[in-house]
Structures are given as structure tokens and as C-alpha cells.
N, C-alpha and C positions, 0 to 999 in steps of 0.2 A: 392550686396547691399553695401552701404557704412556704415562703423562703425558710430554709433551715435556720433555727435560732430566733424566729419571730417571737416577740413578746406578746402573748395572747391577751394581755391587758392593754396593749397599745399597738394594735395592728394598723399599719400604714398602707396606702395604695401600693407602694413599691415592695411591700412584703407579699403581695399576691402575684403568683406566677401562672402563666398559661401552662396547663398540663401537657399540651401538644407541641409547644415550641420552647417553653422555658422563659419567655420574655415577660417582663413585669407589666403590671397594670398601670396605665397612664391615661390622662384625659384624651390623648390621641389614639390610644389602644384600648378600646372598650372591651369588657369581658362579660360573659354570661356564666353563671354558676350552675352546675348540675347537682346531682345527688351527692351528699357527703363531702361537699367542698371542692369537687373537681371543677376546673374553670377552662373555658375555651375563649381565646381572644378573637376579635373581629377579623384579623388577618387569617388565622387558621380556619375560622368559620367560613370565610369567603372561599378558601381552597376546598374545604370539605363540601360545601353547598354546590360549588361549580362541578366538582367531580361526581358526586353521588346523585344530586337532584337534577342538575341540568344535563350533564354528559352521560349519566347512567353507568359510570365506570367505577365499580366498587374496588377498593384497594385493600380492604381488610379481609383476612382469611375466613373461611366458613367457621361458624360457631365461636367467633371472637367475643370478648367481653368489652362492652361499651364502657368507657371510663366515666361518661356522664350519668348514665342510669344504673351502672354496675350490674347489668344483666348480660348473660350470654345470649347473643342475638343471631337468629337464622337469616335475617334480612341483610340488605346491602349496607356496607359501611365504608368509612374512610380511615385509612391508617396513616398517621403522621409520618412523613419521611424523616423528621427530626428526632422523634422519640420512640416511634413504633407503637404508640398508644392509639387506640381506635375509638371512633364514635359511630353510632348507628344512624340509619336513615331517619328514624323517628326523632331522635335527639337533635340531629342536625336541623331538621325542619322546625322543630319546636324552638330551638335556640335562635334560629334566624328570625322567627316571628317575634320573639321576645325582644331581641336586640334592635330590630327595625322599629318596634313600637316606642322605644326609648328615644325620644326626639333629641335629647342631649348628646347621645352617642354619635349621631350623624351617619350611622352605618345603614346601608341599604342592601337588600338581597341582590345578588348578582343576577343579571338578566342573560337570557340565552343569546348566543351570537347569531346574527342574521346572515 
């Protein structure tokens, strides 16, 4: 999402906020953009990926709307404890793949605990 009052003709990194925690985009906090400008930061993506993909513990209610794809989803999802907004399993996996491929981000998919 964009910070309220952002100049559309001069958008800066600090004008882009994570929809799931509200923190701004920085070089240390990479972001992935979903459909219609929704963004998830690496920190939230780590939490979501760990919960849904690794632990198999969905926290989003049945029939929730995924903020990233803007679809009502019947599958597992993660609900942000900070904002209450949710992301679906599909978008979490896809976003993790995209962010990990961006070498400049330095973000890596969380690994299962042994």
C-alpha cells in the first residue's frame, strides 16, 4: 500500500508500506507486490511461510479474502496479527519464490526446524 498523501508523480521507497504490518519498504526490508498494489515485506512473508507452508497452521478464517490476489480463498491462509489482513497459501508460496530469486533482497525461504 502507499502511505497516505504519497505524490503519485514522485513515489519513494519510504512511501510503500507492507499491507500486513504497516512498515515501510527499505533496502533491509524487501517487499513483494501482489495484485493491485498490495505489498508484503520479507518479515511478514517469513512469518506467513513458516506458519502456513512449514507448520501447516492456517490462521485465516475459512473463505477469507487474500490481500495479495484479491480472491476469496478456500485454502489455508495466514492472518497478520498486526492488521488482521490475510494471505493465501498460493500467494505466500509464489511471493516466497519471487523474493528468494531476487539476489539483491538477501531473503531466503525459511527452512523446517529439525
